[in-house]
C-alpha positions as CSV (number, residue, x, y, z in Angstrom):
1,D,20.6,-16.0,-13.2
2,Q,21.4,-15.3,-9.3
3,S,21.7,-12.0,-9.6
4,S,18.4,-11.3,-10.8
5,T,17.0,-13.6,-7.9
6,S,19.0,-11.8,-5.3
7,S,17.1,-8.6,-6.6
8,A,13.7,-9.9,-6.8
9,A,10.7,-8.1,-4.8
10,L,7.5,-8.1,-4.1
11,Y,5.6,-4.7,-4.3
12,V,2.4,-4.1,-2.2
13,T,0.5,-0.7,-2.4
14,C,-3.1,-0.4,-0.7
15,R,-5.8,2.1,-1.9
16,P,-8.9,3.2,-0.2
17,D,-12.3,1.8,-1.8
18,K,-13.7,4.9,-2.6
19,P,-13.3,7.5,-5.7
20,D,-10.8,10.3,-5.6
21,N,-12.3,14.1,-5.8
22,V,-13.3,13.9,-9.2
23,P,-13.2,17.4,-10.3
24,A,-9.3,17.5,-8.5
25,A,-8.6,14.1,-10.1
26,I,-9.1,15.3,-13.4
27,L,-6.6,18.4,-13.1
28,S,-4.1,16.3,-11.4
29,G,-4.5,13.7,-14.6
30,T,-5.3,10.6,-12.1
31,R,-8.4,9.7,-13.7
32,G,-10.2,9.4,-9.6
33,K,-7.6,6.7,-8.6
34,P,-6.9,7.5,-5.3
35,P,-3.1,7.6,-4.2
36,P,-1.9,4.4,-2.2
37,V,-2.1,4.8,2.0
38,L,0.1,1.6,2.5
39,A,3.3,0.6,1.0
40,A,5.8,-2.3,1.2
41,R,8.8,-4.3,-0.6
42,F,9.4,-7.5,0.5
43,E,12.8,-9.2,-1.1
44,N,12.9,-12.8,-2.5
45,P,9.5,-13.8,-2.2
46,T,8.7,-17.8,-2.6
47,F,4.7,-18.2,-3.1
48,P,2.5,-18.6,-1.3
49,Y,4.1,-15.9,0.5
50,E,2.3,-14.2,3.6
51,F,2.7,-10.5,4.7
52,E,1.5,-7.8,6.8
53,L,1.3,-4.2,6.7
54,L,1.5,-2.0,9.6
55,I,0.5,1.2,10.7
56,P,2.4,3.6,10.7
57,Q,5.3,1.5,9.6
58,N,4.0,1.0,5.8
59,L,2.0,4.4,6.1
60,T,3.2,6.3,2.4
61,P,2.8,10.7,2.8
62,E,-0.6,10.5,1.8
63,G,-1.8,7.5,4.4
64,A,-0.2,9.5,7.1
65,T,-2.3,12.7,5.9
66,V,-5.4,10.5,5.7
67,T,-4.9,8.7,9.1
68,S,-3.9,11.9,11.2
69,M,-7.3,13.2,9.9
70,D,-9.4,10.1,10.8
71,Q,-8.8,10.0,14.6
72,S,-11.1,6.8,14.8
73,T,-7.8,4.8,13.2
74,S,-5.9,2.9,15.8
75,S,-2.2,3.1,14.9
76,T,-1.8,-0.9,15.7
77,T,-4.2,-2.0,12.6
78,T,-2.6,-5.1,10.7
79,T,-3.6,-5.8,7.6
80,S,-2.6,-9.9,6.6
81,L,-3.1,-11.3,2.9
82,S,-2.0,-14.4,1.6
83,L,-1.0,-14.4,-2.0
84,V,-1.5,-18.0,-4.1
85,D,0.5,-18.7,-7.0
């Protein structure tokens, strides 16, 4: 079906590799899983697929808060990842 192919998308999110604030996570119901700090949508990917997540373009509101608090983070950081079918 052509209509399902034209609306296909790959959604990518990145989370910090550390547990969230456990007491706050229990109260909020997130189970300690930190919110994504980067997110992107890529339309009609074909695999293998390569992409980049850029700062500040792909920052989530939570990621923007973390970045503004961390003065050592460069605004030109690029993350690359190749996905293979």
